[in-house]
N, C-alpha and C positions, 0 to 999 in steps of 0.2 A: 926705478920710477923715472918716467922722462923727466927733463927739466922743464917748467914752464914760463910764462913772463915776467920779467922782472926779479928772475932767482927763485921764484916760486915753485912748489912741485906742480906738474901736470895735473889739472882738473880734474882730467877724466880719469887717471890712474888714481888720485887720492880718493875720489868719489868710489870708485870700485871697490878699493882697501875699505873703507868705510862699511859698504854694504855687505863685504864677506865677513867683516867682524861683526854687525848686527845677524848676520844668520847663524855664525857661531856660537852665538848666546853672548855676546858683548855690548849689549845696546848702549851703554853709558860712553865707552870709548869711541863708539859708531858716530855717536850724536857729536864727539868734540871734533872728530876729524871732518862729517859733515858740514857743522856750522864753520869750521875754519876754511872749506872751500868755497863756502856760501861770501864767505868776505872779501873774496876777490874774485868770483864768478857766481855773482847772486843769480844768474839765469840756466845754472848748470842742474839741468832735470834729476840726474842720477843724486845730485847730494840734497836736492829738496826732498826727493821720495825717501833718502833714507832718513832724512831728519823727522819726517812725519813718521816713519815705520817705527823710528827709534823712539820718540816722545810716545807713542801707542803702546811699545813695549814696557817702557818704564812705568806706565800708568797714568801719564800727562795726556788723558785723553780730552779732555778740554781744549789744550794748545793744539794737540795735533788735529782737531777737528777746526779750528779757526783757520790752522795754516791751509788744510785740504780744501776747504770752503773759499779762501782766496787766491789759492794758485790753480786749483782744480788741475793736478797734474794726470796725463793719462794713463792711469793704471787699470789691468784688466778688471772686469766686471768683480770678479771675487774678491779682489783686494778691494774695492770700493765699500763692497759688503760687509768684509771682514771689519775696516774702518767704521761704518755705521754701527757694528755691532760693540765693537771697543767704546762708542760715544754711548749707545747705550747702558753699558754696563756702568760707567762713569755716572751716568743719572740715577740708577739702581744706587750705588753706595750712597752718594747724598740723598737720595731719599729714605735711606733707610736711618743716616744720618737727625736727617729732619724728624722724623717716627720719634727717636730717642730723645731728642731734645723737646718735642713737645709734651711727649709724655713726662718727662722730668718737671716740666711745669705745670702739668695737671691742664694742657690744653689739648682736649680730647676731640674736640670737634675739627681742629686743622691737622691732626698728625697724620693723616691718609694721604693728604691733597698730593705731595709730590710723588708717591709712590704710585699712586692711581695713574697721575700724567707718564711715569714709566710705564705701565703697565699699557697705556694707550700707543707710547712708542714702538714698545715690542709688539705687540699685534699689528701695527701700520708693517713694521720691518717683516715679519711673516707673511704678509700680503706680498712686499714686494720681492723677497727672496727664492729662490727658484727652489721647489720642494727637493729635500734631502741634501741640500748643500750644506758645507760646514756650518757658514754663517747662520743658516736656517734649524741645524741642530743647535749651535750655540743659544740661540733667542728662545728656543723652547726651553733650554735647560736653565737659562736665566729666569725666565717667566715662573718656573717652579718657585724660585727664592722671593720673588715679588708677591704671588698668589699665596705664599704661607706668611709674609708679612701683612697681607690683608687679611688674614685669618679666611680666606677662602679655600677649607681644607678638603674638600669633595674634589676642585678642580684641581687641585695638586695632585692626587691622588689619581685620578682620571689621565692626566697627561702624563703622569710617570707610567702609568700602566703601558699606555699607548708608546713611550719610547723604549718600553722592553720589547714590545711585540714586535718594533721593527728595530732592535738588536742595537738601538743606539747606547753608549757608553756614557752614562751621567756622571758625571765627577763628583768628590768627595762632598764639597760644599754644596752642592743641590741634593746630595743624600740626607743630610742632615735636615735640609727644610722638609725632605719627604720623610722621613721619620717623625718628623713636631706632626704633619697632618694626620699619620698612621695615630698616632697618639691618641691625638684631639678627636679620630672617628673611633675610638674605642676599638683599637686593633694593635694592643699591645705587645703580643708576638712579633709582627711585621716591624713593628717602630725599633723593637729591642735589636732586632736583626741587622737592620739599618745602622742603628748607632754604634753598636759591634764593629761594622765595617770601617765605618768613619773613624772609630777611634783606634783600630788595629791597620789603618792604612801609613801608619807613620809618621804623618803629620800631627804636630801637637795639637789635640782636639779643645775647642773652646769649653767654657764653664758651662754654656748651656748645652753643650751636647751631653757633657758626661752627666747632668743633673737629668736630661732627659731621660736617657739611658736608666738612670736610678729609679726615675718615675713609672718608665715601662715595665721594668721589674718588680716595682711594687705593684702595680695594676694586673701583672700576669701572676701574681700570688707567690712569687719567686723570692720572698724575704731573705733567704739565706745570701743568696748572690747579691743581693741590693746592698746587704749590709758589709759586703766585701768591696763594692764599689764606692760606699760611703766611707770606709775605712781610708782606701786609696786617694780620694777626694780630699781628707783630712790630712793626710801626709804629705799630697802634693800641692797643698793650698798654704803659704806661709803667712804670718799678721804681715810682715812688712815685704815691701818690694825690694828687691838686688839695688844697692846702691854704687854705681862705678866709682864714685870718690867718698870713702867712708866719711872724710870731714864735713859734707852735706847731712842736715838732717833725714831723718829715716821717713819714709812713704810709706803710709796706711795700703794694704792691698785689699780693696773693695771687696775682693770674690771671696776673702775669708769670711765676711759677713754673712753672705749669701751661704755658704757652707755650715756655720754655725746655726743659722736659722733652720737650717735642713735638718741638722741634726736634733731640735727640738720637734717638728715635726717627725722624726722615723721613730723615736720615742713614743707619739702619740697614735701612731701606726700599729705600733707595737704592744699599745694599752699599758703603756709605762708611763701613764697620766703624773704622778709625783714625780719622777725623772724630767719629764718635759716641762713641768713649772719650774723646776730648780735650774733647766738649762736658761729657760725664757728670762728667770729673773736675774741671773749672771749677765745676759746680754742686757739687759736693762739698764743695771746699773752700771755698764761701760759705754752703753750707747743714750743715755735718756732721751734724747731728742729725736731719735732714729725713728720715724713712722711704721717703717716695716719692722723694728724691733717689738713697737709698742704694740703691732697688732697683733703679733706673734704671742708677747704675753697675754694678750685679753684672750686668744684662742686657747691658751693653754689652762687659761683660769675657767673659761666656759667648759673644757672637757672635763675638768673636775665640778661640774656642777655649782658653780660658784658666778651664777650671773649677772647678780649686780655688782660684785666686784669687776667683774668682764666688762661691764657697761661703763664703770666708771673711767676704766683703764682706755676702751675706746673711745671715751671723749677727750680724752686727752690728747690721743691720735687726731683727731677730728680738729682742736683746736690747733694746732701745727700745719695739718693740711686737710681743709674741709672738704674739698675738690676729688683728692685722691680716690682711686676706685677701690683700691682694698679697703682702705678706712670706712668708706661708705656701705661697703658689702659687711663689713666686721659690724656696723652698726646697725643695719638690716637683720644679720642672723641675732645678736643679741637683742633686738626688738622683739622678735619672734618666741626667743627661750621665755623673754620676760612677758609675754601676752601682752604688750604693747601695741595692738593691731594697728590703730591710725598711723603710728610712725613708722611700723615695718611697710605699711601701702606706701605712704610719702618717700620714703627710701628707697625701694626694690622696684617700683613699677619706672621711675626715669632711669635707673641702673639699667633695666632691662632692654629699655628702649635705645639707651646709649651704647651699650657692649651685647650686643643680640650673639656672638658667638661665642660669649665667654660660659663654660660650662658650670663654674659655682653658680654665677649670677643666675643663669637658667634655671637650675636646680632650685634654686630658691625661689625664683618666681615661680616656678611651676606649682611649689608648695605652699606659695600664697593664692595661687588660682584653685588649688584643691580645696579651699574653702569656700568656695561658691559653687560648689558641687554636693548633690545628695550622696551620704555615705550609708554604707550596711555593713552590720557586726552580728554574729552568731556563733553561739556556742552551745554544745549538747554532750552528754555522756549516756552510758548504759553500764548496768552493772549486775553481777551476780555475787552473790553471799552464800557460803555453807557454813552450818555449824551454830548458827546463831540468826535471829533476826528481829532482835530488839530495837536496833536503830533503821537499816535500811531496809531492811524486808529480803526476803530471796531473790528479787529482782527489785531493780530500781531504774528510773531513767528521769531526765529531766533537759530541757534546752530553753534558749532564750535568743530571740532574733529581737534585732533592733535597727529601725531605720530612722537616720536625721536629716532635717532638713539641711540646705546651705546654712553657713554662717553670715549672719550681717554684719556691717561693718562696725556696729557698737558691740559685737561678739554675742547676739542672740542668737539661739537656733532652738525648733521645736523636735521634739521627736515622737515615733509610736513604736510601741514593742508589743510582742506577745510572746508570752514563758508559759512553760508546762513542767510539772511534776508528777512522777508516778512510784507507786512502791508495791510491791506483793507483801502482804504480811499475813500472819497466822488466821487473822480473823477477815481476812479479805483483800482485795487490792482497793487503795486510796489514789485519785488523782485528783489534779487540781489545773485547771487553764485558767489564766489570766491575761488580760489585756491591759495595754496603761498609754498615756499620752502624757507630755510633760514638756517642759520647757527649762532651758537653761542658759547661762552667762558666764563666760570665762574672759577676763579682765586684769591686767596688772597683777598676775599670778592669784587671781580670788577667783573662786568659782560656786555658784549657787544654784540650784535645780530646785524644781516642784513638779510634782506627776502626781495623778490620779490612776488607779487600777482598780481592777475588779474581774468577778467572772462570768458577770452577764450584766446588762443595763439596770436591770430589776434592783439588784442588788446595792447594798449601800457600797460607795468606791471607798477603796484605799486612798490614803494620803503619805506622801513622801515628802519630805523637806528636808534640806542640805545644804551644808557651807563649807566651804575648805579655803584656806589662805595658807600662803608663805608669809610667815613675818621678816624674814631675810634669807640670806643662802643657807641657814643652818637649821629653822624650826620654822615646823608646817604645824597648824590642828584643823581638826574635822569635827564637825558636829552632824548627825543624821537625825530623826525621826521619821518612823514609818507607822501607820493604823492600817491595821488590816495586813501585817507584816508577813512576806513571804517567807522570813524565818520562824513562822509558826510551824509545830510540826504536823504532817500533814494527818497524822491519826488524831490529832487535837483538830482539826477542822472537819473530820469525820463528824463531830459530836458537834458540828455549827459553834466552835469557839474560834475565836479570833485574838490575835497577840498586837500590843504597840511595844514599838521598840525604841530605844533611847539608846543613842550610843556617842560617847567622845572618846575621839584619837588624838595623840599627839606624836609627832614625828620629828628626831632628831637626823640628820646626817653632817657627817662631819666631809666626807667627801665622796666618790663615786665608789669609794671600797668600806664606807664603813657608815651604817646606818641603823638606828635603833626606834621603835615604835613601842607605845602604849596604848591599851585599847581597854575602855571600860563601859560596859554595856548591861542593859537591864531588858528582860523580854516579858512585860505585865498580858500573860493568858487571862482571857476573860473568864476561864474558872476556878481563877482566886490564884493561879501559881504565878510567883514572880521568880525569874531566872536570872539572876545575875550572874555577871562572868566579870576577870580581868585577866587579860593576858600581855606580855611583852614578848619583844623578839627583838634579835640584834641578828644583824647580817654583816660578814666580813669575809671581804673577797681574800682569798689567799694564793689566789695565782690568775697571772693573766700573760698573753702573747697574743701575737696578731689572730693566731685562729683557737684559741682555749682560752678558756675562762672558769674558775672554778670558786665557788661561795662555800662558805659552812654557817648554817643559821642555827641559833639557839634560840629555844620558847620555852617560856614557863606560862603555865594558866591554869585557873581556878575557877568552878561554877559552883553554884548553890541553887538549889530550886527550893522555895517555900513548901512546895508538897513533893511527895513523892510516890503517893497512893494516886496514881494517875492512869488513864489508859494509854499513854504513850510514855516512852523511856524518859523519865525524869527522876534521876538519883538525886538523893538531899545534897552529896558532895562530891566531886571530882577535882583532882588536881593532876598535872603533868608536867613532866621536865623532859625535854626532847633535843635531839640535835640531828640537823638534817645536811649533806652534803650533796652539792649539784654543781654538774658540771655541763658547759656548753662546748660543743666541739663545731665550730664553724667549717664544714667539709667542703664546701665548694661553693665557690663565689665568682660572679661576672658583673660586676657592675651592679645592676639592679635586682640581680637575679642571683639569689644566696638559699643555700641548704645548709641548715642545721641542726645537728643531733644532740639531744639532751638525756640526761641522765641523773636522776634524783635516788637516795638512799638516805632513811630515817629509822631513827629509833628513839623510844621514850619511853620513861618510866610512868605509868600510870596509876592512878589510885583510885577507887571508889568507895566509898563509907558503906560498910557493912559486908564488902568481897575482897578488902584489901587491895596490895599494889601486884602489878603485871605487866611486863614489858609489852611494847608495841611496835610493832614494824609497817614500814609504807615503802614501796619502790615503785620507779616511774620510769619510762623510756617514751621517748617521742621526737617529732620531727616538725621543725618549721620550713616553711617554701615561701622564700620572699620572690613572688610568683613575676610581678612587675614592681614598678617604683611604688605603685599605690595598692597593689593586692596582694594579700598573703593568707597562706591556711598552716594550720596545724592541727596535728592530730599524734594520739598515745596511746600505750595500755599502761596499767598500774596493777599493783598486787597490794593489799595491806590486812594485816592481821592484828585485832584487838580484842580486849574480853569487855563485854558488858552485861553486867549483872552476872558475875560469876563464868559466862559461856563466851569461849573465843569462837570471834567470828573470822574466817577469811572471805575477803571481797576481791574479784577480779572485775576492772572495769576499763573501757575504754571510753575516748575523747576525741572529738574533734571541734575544732572553731576556724573563724575565717573573718575577713575584714577587708573594706576598700572602699574605693570612692569610686561613684558611678559617673 
């Protein structure tokens, strides 16, 4: 190196060394050397350029931009474009930080302002940079990140696919944003592939990337792979951050809380609701004022069917953070389950307006809007019997079709229905056509309904009145009365007989896995026969996983008829004790489209006065298709074998049903 004035190194030589240091990947050393030159040669162009480039390499984009605008060194256009791209990157980072800060303070209206300004800068740079240039490619990649942060997922995917067609290499940090967009657009397989590429790239992935990978696997129905990801997350996320100085107090690792909450959700996804609740309670004991933890506890309580408990818990979260997005959604979902429809509307409509891209909010809002549409439901069956015809006849069939009006805001709606029953008995075929209209109201887990029905307008109409109410999360009762009840045997109606039904029912539900029901009923037939019955049923879920669920049903029943010498089957006394095993297999699912197979096998010991006891058997196999979010169809076939008046009757039947929103 040549000597310079006053014993200093030659400015040009030292500036050249500084630039070579920068080009070799040592921007900090280059910056020190260049600034030394500028102390005694402030107009040295090479030192000035090296200073600006080193600052940019070190991430000090704002300072580099100020120096560049002040001195305007004569760089090539490509270098000038690179600096503009660097400055845009700095504004993106600041915008992301601003967005997070506003979200923490629930200032949702202002959270996207800085990022929107960054997007405008990127769009302006794209018009300025030559097509196909390095700066242009980098700007398009940075734009993926900004669009993702603004939840413009369709634009992210469209831009990414355009870059792929042009064979532009997309760096890891942008692939994570694209994976988020694919997941939001319900393309979990593509999202999982990109998340895996980010994780396997060698750089330590963020927690958001790893949890995104977990959700992508869950939504791809790959529960075993998702479990492995969660185990690794648990192992890699300590409770405390590492401390360089062991004398300093430990610092909690905030990421650990998110992993713990994810374990609660994972148990819920796998239908291990009891385990999810225990984990949620443990987290709440550790962090009783954390609103995310409180909302998780409320969700776990709601999955067990404890809606009033869930509401009380959600109110606690609302007391701490009334403007929090997740808390407000939790309040809306609880209001829906508690049938507090005015509160549901007041909560979900502002949320849907404020967060139009949030999938959970959008779904809940659509469910609210479904109440403002007509709905249609129907079910029917057809059977053939062999060996006896005391009850069903040699052939039988029935169907029911019901059209419901939209719900009013105060919980009222009207309905019209048509039903038909038919049976082929030894004495000839019997059939009954009925029409009916009515009105019902649901509010605050109370339900009443009133309807009239009949075979034609000239007949005296039948009347149905009903009331049902949940007293709390455990107990429900229901009262029902019907005049000209459809429960009247067909062969009794042939003789112009009609029946009045009086029924009371009490249900106790411990949780989603165990429930018991007691039913008392009396059918007063106009020929003087009083048919009274009592039945009890206990349902216990014995197995549950993400795709399988098995239930065991035990039942007891007894019936007494005051008259046994009638034209229809009317034994003086019958008793039954049975058990049924039901299994549902969720065979295929794609978000709102679901295919489920179900099978049930039952056996019972049945006793009839004058004929003694005999075994009874029932079997059924069926399918349920969730065609869209609002439409489903189900069908199945079944077989049963029972003894009536000492004759064994074997019956085969088929069943079809549907329901949906118009």
